[in-house]
C-alpha positions in Angstrom: 114.8 154.1 88.3 111.4 154.7 89.8 108.9 151.5 89.7 105.4 152.1 90.0 103.5 150.5 93.1 101.0 149.1 90.8 104.0 147.2 88.9 105.4 145.9 91.9 101.7 144.7 93.6 101.4 142.9 90.3 104.9 141.1 90.6 103.6 140.1 94.3 100.7 138.9 93.3 102.4 136.9 90.3 104.7 135.5 93.0 102.4 134.5 95.2 99.8 132.9 92.2 102.9 130.6 91.1 103.9 130.1 94.5 100.4 128.3 95.4 100.0 126.8 91.9 103.4 124.8 92.9 102.3 123.7 96.6 98.9 122.8 94.9 100.8 120.5 92.3 103.7 118.7 94.7 100.5 118.3 96.9 98.8 116.9 94.4 101.4 114.7 92.7 102.4 113.3 96.4 99.1 112.1 96.9 97.5 111.0 93.8 96.7 107.5 95.1 95.0 108.3 97.6 93.6 111.4 96.0 92.4 109.2 93.1 91.2 106.4 95.4 88.9 108.8 97.1 87.5 110.1 93.8 86.6 106.7 92.5 84.9 105.8 96.4 82.7 109.1 95.5 82.0 108.7 91.8 80.9 104.7 92.4 78.7 105.4 95.4 77.0 107.9 94.0 76.5 106.8 90.4 77.7 103.0 90.5 76.4 102.6 86.4 79.3 103.1 84.7 81.3 101.4 87.0 79.5 98.0 86.8 79.8 98.3 83.1 83.6 98.8 82.9 83.6 95.7 85.6 81.6 93.5 82.8 84.4 94.0 80.6 86.7 91.1 80.3 89.4 89.2 78.1 89.4 85.7 78.8 88.5 86.2 82.4 90.6 88.8 83.1 88.9 92.4 84.3 90.3 94.6 81.6 90.1 98.1 83.9 90.9 96.5 86.8 94.6 95.3 85.3 94.9 98.8 83.2 94.4 100.4 86.4 96.9 98.2 88.5 99.6 98.7 85.3 98.7 102.5 85.6 99.3 102.9 89.2 102.5 101.1 89.3 103.9 103.0 86.1 103.0 106.9 87.9 104.9 105.3 91.0 107.7 104.0 89.4 108.0 107.8 87.6 108.0 109.1 90.9 111.1 107.0 92.2 114.2 109.3 93.1 117.5 107.6 92.2 119.0 108.1 95.8 116.0 105.9 97.0 116.1 103.3 94.9 120.1 103.1 95.9 119.0 103.0 99.5 116.1 100.4 98.8 118.9 98.0 97.3 120.8 98.1 100.4 118.7 98.1 103.2 118.6 94.0 103.1 117.9 93.8 106.8 114.8 96.0 106.5 113.7 93.8 103.1 114.3 90.6 105.4 112.6 91.4 108.1 109.6 93.3 106.7 109.1 89.8 104.5 109.3 87.7 107.7 106.6 89.8 109.4 104.5 90.4 106.3 105.1 86.5 105.3 104.4 84.5 108.4 104.1 86.5 111.5 101.0 88.4 110.5 99.5 85.4 108.5 100.0 83.6 111.6 98.0 85.8 114.2 95.1 84.9 112.2 94.6 82.1 114.2 94.1 84.7 117.4 91.5 86.6 115.3 89.6 83.0 115.1 89.7 83.0 118.7 87.4 86.3 119.0 83.6 85.4 119.5 82.6 87.5 116.4 79.3 86.9 115.9 78.7 86.1 113.0 82.1 84.3 112.1 82.5 85.4 108.8 84.2 88.6 110.4 86.9 86.7 111.9 87.5 84.6 108.7 87.7 87.3 107.0 89.9 89.6 109.1 92.6 86.1 109.2 92.4 85.8 105.3 93.0 89.8 105.6 96.4 88.7 108.1 97.2 86.1 105.7 97.6 88.0 102.4 100.5 90.5 101.7 100.4 94.1 101.9 98.6 96.1 99.0 100.3 99.0 97.1 97.5 101.1 98.9 98.6 99.9 102.6 102.0 99.8 102.1 103.8 102.0 100.0 101.5 104.9 99.9 101.2 105.1 103.9 105.5 105.0 103.6 105.4 108.1 101.0 102.9 109.7 103.0 105.2 109.6 106.1 108.0 110.5 104.0 109.6 107.3 104.4 111.8 105.4 101.7 108.9 105.0 99.1 111.3 102.9 96.8 111.7 100.7 99.6 108.2 100.5 100.4 107.6 99.7 97.2 109.8 97.0 96.6 108.8 95.0 99.8 105.1 95.2 98.6 106.2 93.2 95.4 108.0 91.2 97.0 105.7 90.0 99.3 103.4 89.9 96.9 105.0 87.5 94.6 106.5 85.2 97.5 103.0 85.5 98.9 101.5 83.2 96.1 103.7 80.3 97.3 102.8 80.7 101.1 99.2 81.9 101.4 97.5 79.0 100.1 99.4 76.9 102.6 98.6 79.2 105.6 95.3 79.3 104.6 94.7 76.1 104.5 96.4 75.8 108.0 94.8 78.6 109.5 91.4 78.1 108.5 90.5 74.3 108.1 89.6 72.8 111.5 87.9 76.0 112.6 85.4 76.7 110.3 82.9 74.1 109.7 83.2 72.0 107.1 86.0 74.2 105.4 88.2 72.6 102.8 90.6 74.0 101.0 93.0 72.2 97.9 96.3 74.5 98.9 97.6 73.0 95.5 94.6 74.0 93.5 94.9 77.4 95.0 98.5 77.6 94.3 98.2 76.4 90.4 95.0 79.1 90.1 97.4 81.7 91.4 100.4 81.2 89.6 98.0 81.0 86.4 96.8 84.2 87.3 100.1 85.7 87.4 
């Protein structure tokens, strides 16, 4: 059987195109959150008017677009999980316990060291101290683990667990770390805790 060189070339081109499309699809699937955030940042800085209009839409004090976006991110993240990663996540008790101790206790109290740095203005130091006190977000926690080919399911479990427990710890840590350092600052930890619980 004789095959025309033109047909062979056509088949080779089709395979190469399919291979390239598969690579592109895998890249976007793996990096959908990072690409989405960068795209949103670019559009928001280039033309902020639509973002301002969408952000102003609220229902009983809650930002509709923000809530829908968070739900969408977690839904898509859940769809990308592998059963093997989920099993490994539930069996990694030591990693989960260590992460929660670091995120909820060690890192927040590191904010006390940040406040000793002579930033000018002081608000920079206060902002960094608050940054140390709050748990990791989906972007900085789970997404970085996925980019490093780590256990995404475990990272997602750590992120969700630390954020849920952080509701109970952050108000008291902020009161302990910031009061006495920032002149005239008074934090009602119980009121802040109540507000966070109602928000959730």
